[in-house]
Structures are given as structure tokens and as C-alpha cells.
C-alpha positions in Angstrom: 108.4 112.0 116.8 108.0 111.9 120.6 104.3 111.7 120.8 102.5 109.4 123.2 100.6 106.6 121.4 97.1 107.8 122.4 97.5 111.0 120.3 99.7 109.6 117.6 98.1 110.7 114.3 96.7 108.3 111.8 98.4 108.2 108.4 95.3 108.5 106.2 91.6 108.9 106.2 90.9 107.0 102.9 87.6 105.1 102.7 87.6 101.4 102.4 86.8 100.1 98.9 83.4 98.6 98.7 84.3 96.4 95.6 87.3 95.3 93.6 89.5 97.7 91.7 90.1 96.4 88.2 92.5 97.6 85.6 94.5 100.9 85.5 97.8 99.1 86.4 99.9 101.2 84.1 98.0 104.3 85.1 98.9 103.7 88.7 102.5 103.3 88.1 102.7 106.4 85.9 100.7 108.5 88.3 102.9 107.5 91.2 105.9 108.6 89.3 104.2 111.8 88.3 103.4 112.6 91.9 107.1 112.2 92.8 107.9 114.8 90.2 105.0 117.3 90.3 103.4 118.7 93.4 100.0 119.4 91.8 98.4 116.6 89.7 94.8 117.0 88.4 92.8 114.0 87.1 90.3 115.3 84.6 87.5 113.6 82.7 83.8 113.2 82.3 81.7 112.0 85.1 81.7 108.3 85.7 85.1 107.7 84.1 86.6 106.7 87.4 88.6 109.8 88.5 87.8 109.4 92.2 88.5 105.6 92.3 91.8 106.1 90.5 92.8 109.0 92.8 92.0 107.0 95.9 93.9 103.9 94.7 97.0 106.1 93.8 96.8 107.7 97.2 96.6 104.4 99.0 99.8 103.3 97.2 101.5 106.6 97.9 101.1 106.5 101.7 104.7 105.4 102.3 106.0 108.4 100.4 104.3 111.0 102.6 105.5 110.7 106.2 102.6 112.9 107.5 100.0 111.0 105.6 97.5 111.1 102.8 94.2 112.9 103.4 91.0 113.0 101.5 88.9 116.2 101.4 85.7 115.9 99.4 84.7 119.2 97.7 81.2 118.2 96.5 78.6 120.6 97.8 80.9 123.3 99.0 79.8 126.9 98.4 82.3 129.3 100.0 86.1 129.6 100.3 85.7 129.1 104.1 83.8 125.8 103.5 86.6 124.6 101.3 89.2 125.4 103.9 87.0 123.8 106.6 86.9 120.5 104.6 90.6 120.4 104.2 91.2 121.4 107.8 88.9 118.7 109.0 90.7 116.1 106.9 94.2 117.0 108.3 93.1 117.7 111.8 93.6 121.5 111.9 91.5 123.5 114.3 90.3 127.1 113.7 92.1 129.8 115.7 90.2 132.7 117.2 90.5 135.9 115.2 92.3 134.4 112.2 91.1 133.1 108.8 91.1 129.4 108.7 93.1 129.3 105.4 96.0 131.0 107.1 95.9 128.6 110.1 95.8 125.7 107.6 98.8 127.1 105.7 100.9 127.5 108.8 100.0 124.1 110.2 101.0 122.4 107.0 104.2 124.4 106.4 106.5 121.7 107.6 104.4 118.6 107.0 104.9 116.2 104.1 101.4 115.3 103.1 99.3 114.4 100.1 95.9 116.1 99.9 93.3 114.5 97.7 90.8 117.2 96.8 87.9 115.3 95.2 85.2 116.6 92.9 86.4 120.2 92.6 84.4 121.0 89.4 81.8 123.2 91.1 84.2 125.2 93.2 87.2 125.1 90.9 88.2 128.8 91.2 88.1 128.8 95.1 89.8 125.4 95.3 92.5 126.7 93.0 93.1 129.8 95.2 93.5 127.7 98.4 95.6 125.1 96.5 98.0 127.8 95.2 98.3 129.3 98.7 99.1 125.9 100.2 101.7 124.8 97.6 103.3 128.2 97.7 103.8 128.3 101.4 104.2 124.6 102.2 107.1 123.1 100.2 106.2 119.5 101.1 102.4 119.5 100.4 101.3 117.7 97.3 97.8 118.0 95.8 96.0 115.2 93.9 92.8 116.8 92.4 89.8 115.4 90.6 87.8 117.7 88.4 86.0 118.0 85.1 88.7 120.3 83.7 92.2 121.6 84.8 92.0 124.2 87.7 94.9 126.3 86.4 97.2 126.1 89.5 100.8 127.0 89.1 102.8 123.9 88.0 99.7 121.8 87.6 100.2 118.5 85.8 97.0 117.5 84.0 96.1 113.8 83.5 93.1 113.2 81.3 91.7 110.0 82.7 90.7 107.7 79.8 88.0 105.0 79.9 89.1 101.5 80.6 91.0 99.8 77.8 88.9 97.9 75.2 90.0 94.6 73.7 91.9 94.6 70.4 91.1 92.7 67.3 93.4 89.9 68.5 93.9 88.1 71.7 91.6 87.1 74.6 89.1 89.9 75.1 88.8 88.8 78.8 92.2 90.4 79.4 91.0 93.9 78.5 90.3 96.2 81.4 86.8 97.1 80.4 85.8 93.4 79.9 87.4 92.4 83.1 85.4 95.0 85.0 82.1 94.1 83.3 82.6 90.4 83.9 83.4 90.9 87.6 80.4 93.1 88.1 78.2 90.6 86.1 79.2 87.8 88.5 78.4 90.0 91.5 74.9 90.7 90.0 74.3 87.1 89.0 76.4 84.4 90.8 75.3 81.9 88.1 76.7 84.1 85.3 78.8 82.0 83.0 81.7 83.6 81.0 81.2 81.3 78.1 82.3 82.4 74.6 78.9 83.7 73.7 78.5 85.7 76.9 82.0 87.1 76.6 81.3 88.2 73.0 78.2 90.0 74.2 80.1 91.6 77.1 82.8 92.7 74.7 80.2 94.4 72.4 78.6 96.1 75.5 82.1 97.4 76.5 82.6 98.8 73.0 79.1 100.4 72.9 79.9 102.1 76.2 83.5 103.0 75.1 84.8 101.5 78.4 83.3 104.1 80.7 83.4 102.4 84.2 80.2 103.6 85.8 78.2 102.9 82.6 79.7 99.4 82.6 78.7 98.8 86.2 75.2 100.1 85.6 74.6 97.7 82.6 76.3 94.8 84.4 73.7 95.2 87.2 70.9 94.6 84.7 72.1 91.0 84.5 70.5 90.4 87.9 67.2 90.4 86.0 68.0 89.5 82.4 70.5 87.6 80.3 73.5 89.4 78.9 72.2 89.2 75.3 69.0 90.9 76.3 71.1 93.6 78.1 73.2 94.1 74.9 70.0 94.6 72.8 68.5 97.0 75.2 71.7 99.1 75.4 72.0 99.1 71.6 68.5 100.3 71.2 69.0 103.0 73.9 72.1 104.3 72.2 70.9 104.0 68.6 67.1 104.2 68.5 67.1 105.1 64.9 68.8 101.9 63.8 72.1 103.7 63.1 75.0 101.2 63.4 77.1 101.4 66.6 80.6 102.9 66.4 83.5 100.6 65.4 86.2 99.5 67.8 88.1 102.3 69.5 91.7 102.7 68.5 94.0 103.4 71.4 95.6 106.8 70.7 99.3 107.0 70.5 99.6 109.2 73.6 98.3 106.4 75.7 101.5 104.4 75.0 103.5 105.3 78.0 107.1 106.7 77.8 109.5 107.4 80.6 109.3 109.7 82.3 105.5 109.9 82.2 103.9 113.0 80.9 100.4 114.3 81.4 98.0 113.0 78.8 96.8 115.1 75.9 93.1 115.6 75.5 91.7 112.7 73.5 90.0 113.1 70.2 86.3 113.4 70.1 84.4 110.1 69.7 81.4 109.4 67.5 79.4 108.9 70.7 80.7 111.3 73.4 81.2 109.5 76.7 78.9 111.8 78.6 76.1 110.8 76.2 76.9 107.1 76.6 76.7 107.3 80.4 73.5 109.3 80.1 71.9 106.7 77.9 72.9 103.9 80.4 71.5 105.9 83.2 68.2 106.5 81.4 67.9 102.9 80.5 68.7 101.8 84.1 66.0 104.3 85.3 63.5 102.9 82.8 64.1 99.4 84.2 63.1 100.6 87.7 59.7 100.1 89.2 57.7 103.2 90.0 58.5 103.2 93.7 62.2 102.7 93.0 62.1 105.8 90.7 60.4 107.9 93.3 62.9 106.9 96.0 65.9 107.4 93.7 64.9 111.0 92.8 64.1 111.9 96.4 67.4 110.6 97.7 69.2 113.2 95.6 68.6 115.8 98.4 71.1 114.0 100.7 74.9 114.3 100.6 74.8 110.9 102.3 72.3 109.2 104.5 71.2 106.3 106.7 68.2 104.1 106.3 66.5 106.0 109.1 67.0 109.3 107.4 65.6 108.0 104.1 62.6 106.6 106.0 61.9 110.1 107.5 62.4 112.2 104.4 61.4 110.2 101.4 58.0 108.6 102.2 54.6 110.1 101.5 51.3 108.6 100.3 53.0 107.7 97.0 55.9 105.9 98.8 55.2 103.9 102.0 57.8 104.1 104.7 57.9 100.3 105.2 58.9 100.0 101.5 62.1 102.1 101.8 64.4 99.3 103.1 63.7 96.9 100.2 63.9 99.7 97.7 67.2 100.9 99.0 68.5 97.4 98.7 67.2 97.1 95.2 68.8 100.4 94.1 72.1 99.3 95.6 72.0 96.1 93.7 71.5 98.1 90.5 74.7 100.1 91.2 72.7 103.3 91.6 73.5 103.6 95.4 76.9 103.2 97.0 77.7 102.2 100.5 80.2 104.6 102.1 80.8 103.5 105.7 79.2 102.4 109.0 78.7 104.9 111.9 77.1 104.2 115.2 76.0 100.8 114.0 74.2 102.2 110.9 75.3 101.9 107.3 75.6 105.2 105.4 74.8 105.4 101.7 75.3 108.0 98.9 74.5 108.5 95.3 77.5 108.6 92.9 77.9 112.2 91.7 76.6 111.6 88.2 73.6 109.6 89.5 72.8 112.2 92.0 72.7 115.0 89.4 70.5 112.8 87.2 68.2 112.0 90.1 68.0 115.7 91.0 66.8 116.5 87.5 64.1 113.9 87.9 63.1 115.4 91.3 62.7 118.8 89.8 60.8 117.5 86.8 58.4 115.7 89.1 57.6 118.9 90.9 58.6 117.4 94.2 61.8 119.3 95.0 60.3 121.8 97.5 58.3 119.3 99.4 61.2 116.8 99.8 63.7 119.5 100.6 61.3 120.8 103.3 61.2 117.3 104.8 65.0 117.1 104.6 65.3 120.4 106.3 63.0 119.5 109.1 64.9 116.2 109.6 68.2 118.0 109.9 66.6 120.6 112.2 65.3 117.8 114.4 68.8 116.2 114.6 70.5 119.6 115.5 67.8 120.5 118.1 68.1 117.2 119.8 71.9 117.6 119.9 71.6 121.2 121.1 69.2 120.4 123.9 71.2 117.4 125.2 74.4 119.4 125.2 73.1 122.1 127.6 70.3 120.4 129.3 70.4 119.8 133.0 68.3 116.6 132.9 70.0 113.3 133.7 71.4 111.7 130.6 74.3 109.2 130.2 77.3 111.0 128.7 77.5 108.4 126.0 74.1 109.4 124.8 74.9 113.1 124.9 78.2 112.6 123.0 76.5 110.3 120.4 74.1 113.1 119.5 77.0 115.5 119.1 78.9 113.0 116.9 75.8 112.4 114.8 75.5 116.1 114.1 79.1 116.2 113.0 78.5 113.3 110.6 75.4 114.9 109.3 77.0 118.3 109.0 77.2 118.3 105.2 73.5 117.8 105.0 72.9 120.3 107.8 74.9 122.9 105.9 73.0 122.1 102.7 69.7 122.7 104.7 71.1 126.0 106.0 71.9 127.2 102.5 68.4 126.2 101.2 66.8 127.8 104.2 68.7 131.0 103.7 67.8 131.0 100.0 64.1 130.9 100.9 64.7 133.5 103.7 63.0 131.3 106.2 64.2 133.3 109.2 62.5 131.3 111.9 63.9 128.0 110.9 67.3 129.5 110.2 67.5 131.0 113.6 66.4 127.7 115.2 69.3 126.0 113.4 71.7 128.7 114.8 70.4 128.3 118.3 70.6 124.5 118.2 74.1 124.4 116.6 75.6 126.6 119.3 77.3 123.7 121.2 78.5 122.1 118.0 80.0 125.3 116.6 81.5 126.3 119.9 83.0 123.0 121.1 84.1 122.1 117.6 85.9 125.4 117.0 83.7 126.3 114.0 83.5 129.9 115.2 83.7 131.7 111.8 81.1 129.6 110.0 78.8 129.6 113.0 79.0 133.4 113.3 78.5 133.9 109.6 75.3 131.9 109.6 74.0 133.4 112.8 74.5 137.0 111.8 73.0 136.2 108.3 69.8 135.0 109.8 69.7 137.6 112.5 69.9 140.3 109.8 66.8 138.9 108.1 63.4 140.3 109.0 60.9 138.0 110.9 61.5 135.3 113.4 59.9 135.2 116.8 61.4 137.0 119.8 62.0 133.7 121.5 64.1 132.2 118.7 65.9 135.5 118.2 66.9 135.4 121.9 68.3 131.9 121.7 70.2 132.7 118.4 71.6 135.9 120.0 73.0 133.8 122.8 74.7 131.7 120.2 76.1 134.8 118.5 77.3 136.1 121.9 79.1 132.8 122.8 80.7 132.6 119.4 81.9 136.2 119.6 83.4 135.6 123.0 85.2 132.5 121.7 86.6 134.5 118.9 87.8 137.2 121.3 85.4 139.9 120.0 84.2 141.2 123.3 82.3 144.1 121.9 80.2 141.8 119.7 79.8 139.4 122.6 78.4 142.2 124.8 76.1 143.5 122.0 74.6 140.1 121.2 74.5 139.1 124.9 72.5 142.2 125.9 70.2 141.7 122.9 69.6 138.1 124.0 69.0 139.1 127.6 66.5 141.8 126.6 64.6 139.5 124.3 64.7 136.6 126.8 63.3 138.8 129.6 60.6 140.0 127.2 59.3 136.5 126.3 60.1 134.9 129.7 62.6 132.4 128.3 64.5 131.8 131.6 67.2 129.4 130.2 68.1 131.8 127.5 68.2 134.6 130.1 70.5 132.6 132.3 72.7 131.8 129.3 72.9 135.4 128.3 73.9 136.5 131.8 76.6 133.8 131.9 78.2 135.0 128.6 78.0 138.6 129.7 79.7 137.7 132.9 82.5 135.9 131.0 82.9 138.9 128.7 83.1 141.2 131.8 85.7 138.8 133.4 87.9 138.8 130.3 87.7 142.6 130.0 88.6 143.1 133.6 85.3 144.5 134.9 85.1 142.2 137.9 82.2 144.0 139.6 80.0 143.6 136.5 81.0 140.0 136.2 80.1 139.3 139.9 76.7 141.0 139.6 75.8 139.1 136.4 76.8 135.8 138.1 74.7 136.4 141.2 71.7 137.1 138.9 72.4 133.9 137.0 72.6 131.7 140.1 69.4 133.1 141.5 67.5 132.5 138.2 69.0 129.1 137.6 68.3 127.9 141.1 64.8 129.1 141.0 64.1 127.3 137.7 66.2 124.2 138.3 68.5 125.1 135.5 71.5 122.9 136.5 73.6 123.6 133.4 73.6 127.4 133.8 74.1 127.1 137.5 77.2 125.0 137.0 78.6 127.4 134.4 78.0 130.4 136.8 79.7 128.6 139.7 82.7 127.7 137.6 83.0 131.3 136.4 82.7 132.5 140.0 85.6 130.2 140.7 87.7 131.8 138.0 86.8 135.3 139.4 87.8 134.3 143.0 91.1 132.9 141.7 91.8 136.1 139.9 91.3 138.0 143.2 93.7 135.6 144.9 91.0 133.9 147.0 92.1 130.3 146.1 90.2 128.6 148.9 87.0 130.2 147.7 87.8 129.4 144.1 88.4 125.7 145.0 85.1 125.5 146.8 83.2 127.1 143.9 84.8 124.8 141.3 84.0 121.8 143.5 80.3 122.9 143.7 80.2 123.2 139.9 81.8 119.8 139.4 79.3 118.2 141.8 76.5 119.4 139.6 78.2 118.5 136.3 79.1 115.0 137.6 75.5 114.5 138.7 74.4 115.3 135.2 77.2 113.0 133.8 78.3 115.9 131.5 81.9 115.0 130.9 82.7 117.9 128.6 81.5 120.3 131.3 83.5 118.4 133.9 86.6 118.6 131.8 86.4 122.3 131.3 85.7 123.1 134.9 88.6 120.8 136.0 90.9 122.9 133.7 89.9 126.0 135.5 90.4 124.4 138.9 93.8 123.0 137.9 94.9 126.4 136.6 93.9 128.1 139.9 95.6 125.4 141.9 98.8 125.7 139.9 98.8 129.4 140.4 98.8 129.0 144.2 101.4 126.2 143.9 99.0 123.5 145.1 100.6 121.0 142.8 98.8 118.0 144.2 95.4 119.4 143.4 96.6 120.8 140.1 98.0 117.4 139.1 94.8 115.6 140.0 92.6 118.0 138.1 94.8 118.2 135.0 95.1 114.5 134.8 91.3 113.8 135.1 90.6 116.5 132.5 93.3 115.0 130.3 91.5 111.7 130.2 88.2 113.4 129.3 89.8 115.5 126.5 91.5 112.5 125.0 88.1 110.7 124.7 86.4 113.8 123.3 89.2 114.8 121.0 89.2 118.5 121.7 92.8 119.3 120.6 93.2 122.8 122.2 91.9 121.6 125.6 93.9 118.4 125.4 97.1 120.4 124.8 96.3 122.6 127.8 96.0 119.5 130.0 99.3 118.1 128.6 101.1 121.3 129.3 99.6 121.5 132.8 100.5 117.9 133.7 104.0 118.5 132.3 104.6 121.6 134.4 103.3 119.9 137.5 105.4 116.8 136.9 108.5 119.1 136.9 107.4 120.7 140.1 107.3 117.2 141.6 110.8 116.7 140.4 109.9 114.3 137.5 111.5 116.3 134.8 111.9 113.5 132.3 108.1 112.7 132.6 107.4 116.5 132.3 109.2 116.6 129.0 107.1 113.7 127.7 103.9 115.5 128.3 105.2 118.9 127.1 106.5 117.6 123.9 103.3 115.8 123.1 101.3 119.0 123.8 103.6 121.1 121.7 103.4 118.7 118.7 99.6 118.5 119.1 99.3 122.3 119.1 101.6 122.7 116.1 99.9 120.0 114.1 96.4 121.5 114.7 97.5 125.0 113.9 97.1 126.5 117.4 99.7 129.3 117.7 98.5 130.2 121.2 99.0 126.6 122.2 102.4 126.5 120.7 103.3 129.7 122.6 102.2 128.1 125.9 104.1 124.9 125.0 107.3 126.9 124.3 106.9 128.9 127.5 106.3 125.7 129.6 109.3 123.9 128.1 111.4 127.1 128.7 110.4 127.1 132.3 111.3 123.5 132.8 114.5 123.7 130.8 115.8 126.7 132.8 114.9 125.1 136.1 116.8 121.9 134.9 119.9 123.8 134.1 119.4 124.4 130.3 119.4 128.1 130.9 120.4 129.4 127.5 117.9 127.2 125.6 115.2 128.0 128.1 115.7 131.8 127.8 115.7 131.6 124.0 112.4 129.6 124.1 110.9 132.1 126.5 111.6 134.9 124.0 110.1 132.9 121.1 107.0 132.1 123.2 106.5 135.8 124.1 106.8 136.9 120.4 104.4 134.2 119.2 101.9 135.0 121.9 101.8 138.6 120.9 101.1 137.7 117.3 98.5 135.0 118.2 96.7 137.0 120.9 97.3 140.7 120.1 94.6 141.9 122.5 96.1 140.1 125.5 98.5 141.8 127.9 102.0 140.4 127.8 102.8 138.0 130.6 105.7 138.8 132.9 108.8 136.6 132.8 108.6 133.6 135.1 112.2 134.0 136.2 114.8 136.7 136.7 118.3 136.6 135.5 119.9 136.3 139.0 117.7 133.2 139.7 119.2 131.5 136.7 122.7 132.5 137.4 123.1 135.0 134.6 123.1 138.8 134.5 120.2 140.8 133.2 122.1 141.8 130.0 122.7 138.2 129.1 119.1 137.4 129.8 117.9 140.3 127.6 120.2 139.2 124.8 118.9 135.6 124.9 115.3 136.8 124.9 115.9 139.0 121.9 117.5 136.0 120.1 114.4 134.0 120.8 112.0 136.7 119.6 113.8 136.6 116.2 113.6 132.8 116.0 111.0 131.5 113.4 108.3 129.4 115.0 109.3 126.2 113.3 112.9 126.6 114.5 111.7 127.4 118.0 109.6 124.2 118.0 112.5 122.2 116.8 114.7 123.7 119.5 112.1 122.9 122.2 111.8 119.3 120.9 115.6 118.8 121.0 115.7 120.1 124.6 112.9 117.7 125.6 114.5 114.8 123.8 117.8 115.5 125.5 116.1 115.9 128.9 114.4 112.5 128.5 117.7 110.6 127.8 118.7 108.3 130.7 121.4 109.9 132.7 124.5 108.0 133.8 124.1 106.7 137.3 126.4 108.5 139.7 128.5 106.3 141.9 127.5 106.3 145.5 129.5 108.9 147.4 131.5 107.7 150.3 132.1 109.8 153.4 129.8 112.3 155.2 126.4 113.5 153.8 126.3 116.8 152.0 126.5 119.8 154.3 124.7 123.0 154.2 127.6 124.5 152.2 126.3 122.5 149.2 123.4 124.9 149.1 123.3 128.5 148.0 122.6 131.1 150.7 119.0 131.5 149.4 118.5 127.7 149.4 119.7 127.4 153.0 117.3 130.2 154.0 114.4 128.4 152.4 115.4 125.1 153.9 115.3 126.6 157.4 111.8 128.0 156.6 110.7 124.6 155.3 111.9 123.1 158.6 109.7 125.5 160.5 106.7 124.0 158.7 106.0 126.9 156.3 104.4 126.3 153.0 105.5 127.7 149.6 103.0 130.6 149.7 104.1 131.6 153.2 107.7 131.4 152.2 107.0 133.5 149.1 105.3 136.2 151.1 108.1 136.3 153.6 110.9 136.5 151.0 109.0 138.5 148.4 109.4 135.9 145.6 106.8 133.9 143.7 105.5 130.5 144.9 106.9 129.0 141.7 110.3 130.3 142.6 110.1 128.7 146.1 109.0 125.4 144.5 112.1 125.5 142.2 114.4 126.2 145.2 112.8 123.3 147.2 113.3 121.0 144.2 116.9 122.0 143.9 117.4 121.4 147.7 116.0 117.9 147.3 118.2 117.2 144.3 121.4 118.5 145.9 120.9 116.7 149.1 119.4 113.5 147.6 116.1 114.0 149.4 112.5 113.4 148.2 110.3 115.3 150.7 110.1 118.4 152.9 110.2 116.2 156.0 113.7 115.0 155.0 114.7 118.7 154.6 113.3 119.5 158.1 115.1 116.5 159.7 118.4 117.5 158.0 118.1 121.1 159.2 117.4 119.8 162.8 120.3 117.5 162.7 122.6 120.1 161.3 121.6 122.6 164.0 122.3 120.1 166.8 125.8 119.5 165.4 126.6 123.2 165.2 
């Protein structure tokens, strides 16, 4: 894979284990063999039996078998098919395409990739997960699914593995060798470093393991009791909790015959019912752990159930009230973590993030509802998420001075908190709290737009806009969000509708930033639809308003759009001046995302007028910005631009490096429009470098893909004519037709072969002896262009004189330099002058 190191993909996104993994050695081996034979494996079992831990350990061992990686997508909390697809897409790095269901983009992006997807905790959304899973495995022959759920999902070809509890000791042998006892003793030592595994303690541990039937989470909960009591006391408490009537505990569990492995491994049968069902055993352990908590610990535990995951700061903002002081939260979180009721997930921005294990969270949520606190705590949770989103939204489009690192950190925080933000959106919609819902939509506008979450953002915004209520001011800002998302999706009618609504409401309430933003998006919609006069009028109004109110952000956006409008009219000098004015403002704000987007526009305009020096500078600066931000579509555009410009400079091998990287990036992220641009760019370079047949085939494939990816866009004219490539028009048409019939994956493979061949070091030609090449080494057209170069004419002047494109002139100049062994236009001019004197 010819991808530059800075965009080489990671091989997995699995979380680091927070404690030791004990037991399951035979399960691991059997499951790895099962994954090699079956493409859908579902781990089933009751909560707390260890499905997720086992799946993650299997995935970690399987990484070498999946060349494109193993990827975890957590399904807890998802509510819609789109949310399911979004979780999977985020895990594998696929970006939403405009105007296309994300599930289709995901399917196409994974069609040629060999990956293992771990879909964790699918019980709640089993039917929708099964639908997406069936679509992926049906269309992507090398995608394998490892699923955890309470029951089988019913996918075609699904192999079901009923996860058993940890093995208990037999009647003979050392009980410390049994999986369940090993886990309990390990966690006991973690709870009490002075814990001694003497025979009496081991005997109590063995009885505890039997009482809990080897359920891992239950064992960890009870082991945590040893921080505050001896093991015999823990055993007695557990026995009383499980058998309060004095009934005897169940006898030792016999290992069923189906747990004795055979080769090849087969999915496990459902195990026979136990005298004490495992769900009840875990519930009893949870209830006893809860009973051992202090009152403040109980209060905090149930209130934490509103979070998907959280930081200490979030817990301190949402959970306290008069019954729970804020300054007590830190110690209480530590105490709950020591009791195995809270798990640490990762560290982000220097803060540790926590979560409740799924079974514990469900238990705590019941306690929250029973205490009558759910509405109050969820309101505080919603307000906290709203504060995070509004701070992010304001910093993203604010003109005030702010270090870019601070702006970007707030954007990243919103992305990390998005599961909780989404939960708050669902809860707000269920209550029909229109005002707060619209505030979310207005604030999330930058996140949804720059993160390519167009469909979800539009769905939420239209949902809340359809509700009655909400102030005119917040409706104006939410309508701006709807207009921008519609424009990004290519729905110009919707963009104009919402933009005009936003403009009217903003004018009514005097919200000048919203008014300027609405004018900007209406101008962009007009520009894309070809109504230049309307776009110009909107932009003049925007600039007047923004300058009067000191709105630097909207002023910069308007100037950048004016630059695009000027370039469209062919006034490249004006376009360059306008882009530079926008960039001056954006650099002053230290708004790197805005700088990167404006540079892309300026680079495109410069490339169109064949000012390759400016194009190269702008593409490369934007490239550095996009690499840091991680915006795949914009990054691919920069890579393609740098590649094309490198070829114009005569550095074809370097051009192929950038073009191949951009093509692979577009393909891996599911961007068909980007793949089309990459194919067309490689086609242009290949044809110019002498690979005429392959270049023409790629040009046909690019045209066909672009028509499918952007059906509303006018087709682009071919960059070259047959005679310029040394072939007749009939041959050119035949090659283009061949390319149009080529499947996308085959077109990409052809393009990569061409780039790989073009990067191979070429054999050094021996130095020629005798006179320097003469003008007869050039074609008549090249000699004509060389004479015009010698007269000091630029590429645009030559193109106008000879009625050919500037790009064609640049190609001829590059050929002249190559044939004559020159590196500059000055050398061409000197050679022409010398040749004229000798004539």
C-alpha cells in the first residue's frame, strides 16, 4: 500500500485492558478457529458473564489475520438504523457522502477490505444491527463480524457461541487452578494487598465461586468487598443474600459435555437451567454491593446512570444537589471504582473518563427512577451537554481572538461527549422541549457540518423545527444550521428555503450574526446554482452587515465566497486579492480550519489559471492543516492538488506519491466523488507522462463515477483531445467507453498500478555525445510554443494566442524541457536565441 506514513491507518481501535484477563484459554483458541471458518460469530449470554471482555481479547489476538484491522463499534444506546451505521462508520473511518445513505457508503467502502468488526452490546438494537450486518457480509466478502448480545441476532450464516461462566473447581485437584477461583483471588489481592491465599481463605473463595456459579462480574463485585471485610464475612453475607430463607446453596456445578471441545470447534448449545439462574445471582451480588454502600455513594451511583461515560468534572456538574455536596464527588467516585461498580475507560485531554458496566448502569437507573430523581438529574445532564455544545458552537464561528488549540479542543470535546449529547437530544425530543432542542441544533451546526454528520444533523434540526414553540431568535439560528446542512448535502432547494426563513427571522429579532450567516449560505446556494448576480448581491449585504457589527467570521466567509465568484468569472487577480483578504482575517483569528478551507479555494483558482507556484503553496499549507484536523475529504483534495501541481513542475514521481495517497484515502473513507477526482487526476498525469491508454481508461472510469456520485453536477469536459495524445478520436472514444464500463475497484487498482510503475526509478540514460538536440527533436506545436516562451509570453497569453488551454500549454512546456534536458523557461529562451543566430 503506497500511503504516506502520516495518513497510514491504524490497525485497531481496541481499548486498553484496565485489569488482567484471567481464564478462557480454551475459549480463545476455539473462537479464533471459529472466526477463521465463519464470517459471523455471536457471543451470547447473560449480563456480566464476560461477553465483551472475551470478544475484545479474541479481537486483539486476531489482528494479524485481518490486514485492514479490527474495529470496535459499541451499540449501547443506539436508537435508529442511521445511528448504528454511524457508530460503525466512525470505527472504520468512513465519512458520510452527500445525498447517499451512510449504510450504502459504508458497504462500498468495506467491499474490498479484510476487517473484523466487533459490534458490542447489540441486545437493544438487535433487529437493526442484524439488517446492517447482513448487508455488510452480503456485499463485502472479507468482512467478518464478532457480535455480543443477549441472544442470537439471526444473521445468515451466524455461528452462535453461548458464553459460559468461568470454570469452577472440580472435586479433586487444586481449586486455585480453576478459572473462577483464579479471577476471585486476583481481584481479592487488588482489593486488599494483605489478602493471604491460605487454605482457609481459598476454601471460602471456592465456596463463593460456587455460590455465584462462576459469573465474572459477580465475582469481581464480591471480591471488592474484601477491601472492608474478611473473606469469611463476605461468604456469609453472600450466602444470606442468595438464600435468605435458609435454603441450602446449590451443589457443585457439573461441566456439561458440550463444553469439552472437539475439533473443529462448534458453537455451544444452550446450557441447561441452573437451580439459581445466573441473572438472579448477579442481581443478588449487585443488591448486596449496593447495601454495603454509604448513602452518598448510593445517591451518586444512581445519578451516574444518566451518562454513557463521563469525566469527574461532568459528574461534579450533574450529580450534586443539597443531598450530595460537589466536593464529595471525587472521593465517592474513587470509592465506587474500588468496589468494581465503576470502570475506567480511557484518558482524554488530560482527564480520566469513567463508565458504569452495562448491568450496573441498568441497576442504577432503576434506583434513580425509584428515588423519583430521574427528571431532575436528566435535566441537569441535558443542561451540561447543552453548555458543552454551545461553547463549542460559539468558539467555532466566533470572531474573537482565541488560540486555535482552544477552539479545536472544544470541538474534540463535543465529539467525545457526542453519545451523551445524542442521549440528551433524544430525551429533549421526547419531552418536546422545543427551545432547548433548537439550541442544540444551532450549537451543533459546526460539529455536524465539519464532521460530515449531515443526515443526523438535518434529521434533528427538522424534527425540532417541526415542533411548536421556541423563540424566533433560536428558530433563526437553527434554520441557519438547516440551511448549511442542506447546502452540504447538495439540496439547494432546502438550503434556500431554510436560509430565507433564517434571514426573515433574524431580521425580525435583530440577530445580526444569524442574519449574516443566512446571507452567506444563500450566496453559496446561488453560486452553486449559477445565479451569480444573486450571489453577488447577497455577499455585498453580508459584508456591509459584518463590517458594521465587527463580525469577523462572516466577513471572512463572504470574502472567500467572493473570491470563488471572481474566479468563476475568470478574474483571477481579483479572486486572489479577495482570498488573501479573507485569509488575513482568519489568520488574525487563528482559525486554522477556516484558513485551510479558504486556501483550498485559492489553490483551485490559481491552478485554473495555471499559476502553479501559488497553487502549490496554497495546497501544501492547507494540506498541513487538514492532516492535523483529520478532515478526510479536504485532505484528499489537497493531496490531489499537490499531485497535479507536482506534475506541472515536472516532478511526476512525486505527483504519483500524493495522488495515490489521496486515492487510497478517498476509497477507504467511502468518498466516491473523491475517488472520481483521484482517478481523473491520475489519468491526466499518466496521459501526460506517456501512459496514454491507461490514462484514457481512467478518465472514462472517473467520468462515470462522478456522474453516479454527483448526479446533479454538469459533466466536466475532457482535459485533453485525442490529437494532443497522439491518438485518433475513435481510439480515444473506445478507451473512454472501456473505462466507463470498468468497476470502481478495478479502476482504482489500475490507477495504483500506474502510480506504482511511475514511481519506479528509471534507468539512467548514458550521456549523449555530440551536438545538443536540435529543434527537429520537437514537434511543430512544441517549436511554436518554444518561440512564444522565448518572447516572454506566459502560459495564459500563449493559450489565448493559440486557442488551447493553459494546462495544455504547461504540458507542452514540460515536454520541451524534458526533450531538451532543460529545467526552466529561461533555458528554452536561450536555446531559441542561439538556434536563431545559427540559422
